[in-house]
N, C-alpha and C positions, 0 to 999 in steps of 0.2 A: 228816496232820491230827491235831489234838489231840482230847481228850475233849469239849471245849466249842466248838471252833471249827475248824479245818482238817480272830465276830460281834463365841416372843417377837415378838411383833409387831415388825416392822422398819419404820423410817421409809422413805418412798419413796426417799430418797437412798441408803439402804443397799441397797435392792433393785436400784436401777440399777447401783450399783458391783459388786454380786455378779454381775449378768447380764453386765456388761462383762468382768469377770475371767474368767468361764467361757467367754465367746465368744472371748476372746483365747487362752486355753489350747487350745480345741478347734480353731480354724481358723488361728490365727496372723495377723500383721498383713496379709499379702498375700492371705489366703484369703477366700473368700466365706462368709457365715454359712449355717448349715443352715436350710432353710425352716421356717416355723412349723409346729408339730404341730397337726393338725386334731383335733376331738373324736372323729371316727370312728376315728382311729389310736391313740387312747389305750387303755391296758390297763385292764381293769375293776377290778383289785385295788389300783391306786395310780396312780403317775405314768404318763406316756405313752411309748410306743415312739417312737423317732426316725423321721422320715419316710423315711430311707434306712437300709439294713441297717448296724448298728453305730453309727449316729449319729456323734458326734464321735470315737468310739473305734475303734482298729484291730482288724480281724477277721483272725486268723491263718489263711491259706489251707491251712496244713499242720498244723492242729490234730489231736488224736486223733480227734475227731468227723469231721473232713473226710476223714481217711485211712480211717476205718471205713466211710464212705459208699462209697468206691471198692471196698472189699473186698466189702461186701454187694451192691453192684450186680453185681460179677463173679459172685457166687454166686446171683444171681437174686432176692435179697431186696429187690426194688424198693420195696415199701411201707415196709419198715423203714428203708431208706436215705433215703427222702423224709421220714419222720418225724424222723430225726436231723438234718435241716437246721435244725430249730428250735434246735439247739445250735451246729452248725457255722457258721451264718450270723450268729451273735451274737459280740460281743467278750467274751472272758473273760481274766482276769488270768493273767500268767505268774509262776510261782514259781521263780525261778532257784535251782539247788542246786549243791552241790559247793564246793570250795575257791575256785574262780574262776568267779563268776557272769557274767563279762564276755562270753564268746562268745554265750550265749543272749540276753542283753540286747541286744547289738549287732545280732543278727539281727532281733529284734523292732523295735528302733529304726529300722533300715533299712527294714523293711516299712512301718512306720507313717509314716515320712517320705515314702515313695513314694506313699502314699495320702492324705497330708496329714491324718493322724489322730493322736490321743493314745494312747500305749501305757500299758497298765495293768500294774503290777508289784507283787509282794508281797515284802518283805524279811523273811525268816523264818530266822534263823540265830543268834539270841542264845544265849550260853552257858546251859546248864541249861534249855533250852527244854522245854516240855511235860513238866513233872514228873509228869504222869499216866502217862507212859510209852508212849503210842500213836505218837508221832512223836519219841521221845526223841533227843537229839543236839544239834545246833547247834555253833557254834564251840567249840573246846576251852578257850579262855581269852579274856580281854579283848583282848589284843594281836591275836590271830587275828581276832576280830570286827571290830576297828577296820580291819584290813587288808581284810577281806571287804567291809564296807560302803564302803570307799574304792574298791575295784575296781568295785563295783556302781554307785556314783555316777559314776565315770569313764566307764563304758560308756554311761550315759545322756547325759552331756555337755549339749549345748544342745537336745536333743530335748524335745518336749512329752510329759510323763509325769505319771502319778499313782502314787505309792508308798504302799501300805498297809503300815505299819510294825509288824512283830512281833506277829502274831496270838497271843493268849493271854498275852503277857508281863505286862501290867498286871493283868488279871483274876486271874492265878495269884498275884500278890502279895496281892490282896484276899481270895481264898479260903483263903490260907495254904498253898497247895501249894508255892510257892516259899519255901524255908527262909530264916530270918532272916539267915543268913550270906551269902546271895547277893543280898539286896534292895538294899543300898546300891550295889553294883556295877551291878545292873540299871538302877536309876534313872540312874546316871551314864552308862551306855552308851546308853540311850535318848535322853537329852539330847544327847549328842554326835552320835548318828546323825541326829537331827532337824536339828541345826545344820548338819551336813555336807551333807545333802540340800538344805536350803534355800539353800545357796550356789549351787545350780544355777539358771540363769535362768528355766527353763520347767517346773520340777517342783513339783507340789503333794504335800504329805505329810499323811497321816491316820493317827494313832496308834490302834491297835486298842484297843477298850474292852469287848469281850465282847458279851453279849446279855442281854435281860431275864430269861431263865430261869436264867442263871448267877449274876448278882448282882442279885437282885430289887430291892434298894433302890438307886436311882441315886445317892443322896447319898454312898454308900460309895466311889464311883469318883472323886469330885471331887478329893479330896486326893492320891490316888495319880497320877491323870492330871496334876495340877499339878506334882507332884514329878518326873514323867517328862518334863516340858518341853512339854506340849501347847500352852502359850501361844505358842510359836514355830512350831508346826505350823499347817497350814491348817485342821485340825480333827481329829475322831476318827472311827473306823469302828466300825460295829455289825453284829451278826448274821453275822460271818464264819463261813462253813461251817455255819451253823445254819439253823433252819427257822421262826423266829418270824415272825408276819405283819407286813406292811407297817404296818398300823395300830398294832399294839402297839409296834413298834420306833420308829416316829415319835414316839409319845407318850413313850416312854422317853427317846429322844434329846433331846426338848425339855426334859425335867427335868434331864438331865446338862448340857445346854447352859446352862440357867439358872444352875446352880452354877458354871459356868466363864465367866460373863460374856457369854454369847451366842455361844459357839463353834459353828461349823458342823459338820456330820457327813455321812457317806455310809453307805449301807446295802447289805449283800449280799443280793440277792434271787434268787440263782441257783437255789435249791431250795425256796423258801418258798411256792410257789403253792397248796399244800394245807395250809399251816400245820404246826405240830409234831405229832409222834405222841404222842397222849395216853394210849394204852393201856399203854405201857411207858416211863415217864418216866426211869428210870435208864439206859436204853439208847436213848433217843429221839434222841441225837446221832449214832449210828453206823449208817449205811446203813439208815435206817428205811424200811420198805416203804410203798407207796402215796403217795409224795410227788410233787411236780410242779414244773416250772420256774416261776419267779416273774416279776415285772415285768421286761421286757427292759431292758437298760442304757440309761439316758437321763439327761440333765440337766434334763429337763422334769418337775419334781417338784411344782410348785404349792405349795411350802413354802419360805419364805425361809431357813429354817435348814438344809434338806436339799439339799446340793449335787448329789447324784446317787444314783440306784440303779445298782449295779454288780454284775456277776457275778464276785465275788472268788474264791470256791470254784469250781473247774472242774467243771461238771456231768458226772457220769460217772466222776470220780476217786473211788476208794474212801476211806472214812473209816477203814478198818482191816479186820481179818480177822473181825469179827463178821458174823453172818447170811450166812456163806458168801462174803464178799467177799475180794478179794486184799489185799495189803499196803497200808497207808495211802499214798495218793497215786497208786496204780497205776490205770490205765485199766480200767474195768469196763463193756464195751459194753452188756450187757443191762440193767444198772441205768440207764445213760444213756438207753436206749431207753424204759424205763418212765417216766422223768422226762419225756421228750419227748412220749410218747403222752398223758400226763395234762395236758399244758400247755394253758392256755386262750389263750395269746398267739398 
């Protein structure tokens, strides 16, 4: 994960088209729609939890949280294991890594197909990624990145998928962390990746756009997102791996959308149930204490611009070695347990 992220009134006809598109993605032509969400099932901080675990999205039965439950049960930590089900029973995004992301994606795709669900994926491998250094790396050059996202897309194939594209990549251009010598290449690669993923018949693509605490003025994102090819994507993603509240992110997303001609967006709510840490703003992004799980993943957002609340950051995966945490992306069961215990969902 990086320092900052690993974040119109519509006519009736537009709302109908959006609902139809989301329904097609979630259940397919031969599937039956998810039952309507009742008011009692809705989460108090924003949209509603789906009436069945995971809603339209695939829940990995072999996630870190699911495996931890088995360990804790064997150790007699029954109450802790039960609390962790608040993570294990929810769909979280997969972040394929390594030179060949194919095997992990194919496993997820197979599981999702068997459950007739949509798989959530994050493409995070652009060259010179995370110039802040906390998850530094990525593909060594443009050619390697093109090969990588090609293998990524091939593994998805005809499956129903949502791809969140390159957390931090655009926002790091805006804040100046990405040096000028790398910007044109980054814009080109993001355009190419969007175009490549959109050739897939059942894949939606959302280009990451940071969060309100990172780039406070949403107008500054419009031109970079446009140059990166967001017009050809299904929308943009906000709050990835961050903690901004549903309300603040929705308002921010509406302003970004206005500058982009009404583009839709998704929001990462995996850890924003208690909002951001205010006491230590410089380190509020990295394993902040006292946080909570946020709105469960759902497409029931009651906002015509907001396509879904998603758990893009995997709750319990460390942001880095700050505050006693393991390396960025490593599973940290006690932090996961704290998030789960504080959850209101």
